[in-house]
N, C-alpha and C positions, 0 to 999 in steps of 0.2 A: 288548915281552916281557910276558906275562902271568904272573900268580902264582896259586898255590892256597892257599886258607886253610881252617882248620878252626875251628869254633865249638863251644863247649859249651852244651848245653841248660840253661837256668837254671830253666825252669818249664814248666807245662803248663796248658792252658785247660780249665775246665769250663763249658760253655755250653749254652744252650737250643737251640742249632742242632746237630742230630744228623746232618744231611746238607747237601750243598753247596746244594742247591735250596732257595730261600727266603731264603738269607742276603742281607741288603741289599748294595747295591753299594759303599757307602761307610759308614764308621762314623758313629754319631750320628744316623742316620735313623730308627732304631727305638729310641727312648728306653726302651721297656718291656723291651728285651733285657737281661737280667741275667746274671751269671755270676761267675766268679772265676778268678784266676791262682794256681795252687799253686806255690810255690817248692820246688825239688827239692834235696836234699843236694848240696853243703855249704852251699846258699844258704838253707836253711830256718831262718833265724834272724832275729829281729826287729831286730837292730842294723843289718842291711842296709838297712832301711826307716826308720831314724831320719831325721826331718825330712820325710818324705813327707806327714805330716798337714797341712802348711802349703801343699800343693798340691791343686788340685781335679781335675787331669787328668794323665794320663801318656801318653807315646808308648810304644807296644809294638812291638817288632821280633819278627817270628815267621817261621816256615817254612811255606810252602804244601805241607804234608806229603803231601797226596793228589795232588800234581803232581809228585813227584819224579822219576817215570820217564817223563814227557812230554817231548817235544822242543819246543824253542822255535822260533818262526818270526820273521822279520824284520818282517812285517806281519800284523796281525790285524784282525778285524771287530768292534769295540766294540759291545756291546749298546745303548748310548745312541744309536748311529747306525742302529739297526734291523738290524744285521747286513749291511748292503748296501754299506758303504764301508770300505775298509781304512785303517788308520793304522800308523805305525811303532810297534813294541813299546815303545820308550821314550817314546812319547807317550801311552801308556795305563797303566792299573793292572792289566793282564791278569795272571792267575795263572801262565800258561805262560811263564816267563822263563828267561834264561840262567842266573840263579841264583834259586831260589825263595824270595826274600826278600819279606816283606810288612811294612807299616808302618801302624799305626792309632793314633789318638788316642782314649782313653776316659776316661769320668769314674770317679772313685774314690768308692766307696760307703763303704769302710772296710777296716781290716786286722784280722785275727783270727788266733789261734793255738789249734790244737786238738791237744793232746799235743805231738808233735814236728812237726806239720804247720802250715805258715804260708800264709796266703791273703791276697790282695788282692781284695776284692770290687769289681766293676766294673759299669758301666751304659753301654748304648749301643754294645756291641761288635758287630763284624761278623765274628766269629771262630768257626770251626768247632769243635766239641767235640774235645778231645784235641789241639789245635793246639800244637806245640812253641814255646816262647819262648826267644829268645836274648838279649834285652836289654830293659831298662826305663829310660826317661829321664823326668824331669819335664817337663810342658808349660809353656812360658814365654809367656804371652799377649802381652807386649810385643815379643817376637822372632818368635813363631810365627803370630800372627794378622796376616796381611797384607791388610788390607781393600780395598786398591787392586788386588790381584792378579786376573788374569783366569782364567776357568775353562774356556777353550777350548770344545771340543765337549760338555763335561760340566757344564753349569751346574746349579744346584740344581733338583731336580725339583719341579715345581709342580702338576702335573695328577695327582691321586690320585682313584681311583674309591672310591665308598663300598662298605663290606662289610656285608652282611646275614646274618643267621642264621636257619636253619629252627628250628621249635619243638623239633625233636629235638636239634639242635645246642646250643640254649640250655639244654635240660635236662641234656644231657651236660656242658657247660661248668660249670653249677652243681654237678653231682655231682663233677667234677674238683676244683672249688675246696673243697668240703666234705672231700674225701679228702686232698688235698695242701696246703691252705691257700695255694693260688696261683691268682690270677685270670688265666686264659688269654685272656679276651676282648680287653683292650686290646692284648696282644702280637699275637693273631691279626689284629686290625684293622690295626695298623701294618705288619705283614709283607706281608699280601695286598693292602693298598690300593695298594702300589707296584708291583704286578704283576710277580711274580718269574719269570714264564714267559720262556723264550727268545724272541727276536725272531720266529722263524719260526712260533711259535704264538700270537703276540699278536693275530692278527685272528680266530682262531677262537672260536666261541661254543659253549657246551654240552658241552665236553669236561671230563672229570673230572680233578682234579689232587689231589695230596696233599702236605702239608708235615709233617715230623717236628719238633715242638717240645717239648722236654723229653721226656717219655715218652708223648706223645699223637700220634696221626696225624690231622691236620686235612684233612678232605676237602672240597673246594670246586669251584665251576665258575663260568666267566665268563658273565655275561649281557650284554645290550646295553649297559646303563649302570651296572652294578654287579657285584660278585662276591658269590656266595652260598655260605655255609659250610653244608653239607648234614648233616655228621656229624662227631663227634669220638670216635675210638676210642682207648681207654686200658685198661690200661697196655700200652705197647709198650716192651719191655725193662724196665729198672729205673730208678727215680729216683736220680740221683746225689746221695747224701747230703751231699756238700760244698757243693752249690749249692741245696739244698732250701729254704733260707730266704733265698737271695741276692736 
């Protein structure tokens, strides 16, 4: 017999990732990815975070909100297997699940209060902007870091391609930094070097791609042995003031 449960949203993510394309497949892979969790009423109070400053990381329980209307399948094709082999849904971290729940561990940069708004600034997240948060728990290294555990078909990625910039892209990155006091280059390098393309495009060269990071559209193409950032267009939309200095 199954049961139905309801959860109250306790927070929302403000993230550099404005679209699903380009988000790393696991947390912590892009250490330049900064953002914040804004606690929503009635949880927007500092006393709910008392003691959190003694921890370096937190577990974040969230909702895959852009997959709410998608149906789940018993077997899926994980990107790590090139989209050629199927695995059971519960042997993967696929977003299309019976219940759209996600779990990520992120580093804590700090806690701040602005008027009636309370934020946990975080680093290394793999969270889409505006992701709903349903719970936060401290990360315990003695219990949560199991060094002898096996990674199955998804070991730590080790093959990363270098990312290069055209002269125009470098000029635009410098202009962006002067305007918003945010250095895009390290973030772009970490995101694109892991090849965010779907598996069916991984072998294609010369095709143009675009990633939305903060309020910039990063245009790039795959070469034989590297990725080339050709242009950085901004502003695309508005800068989120709550993560402007995150």
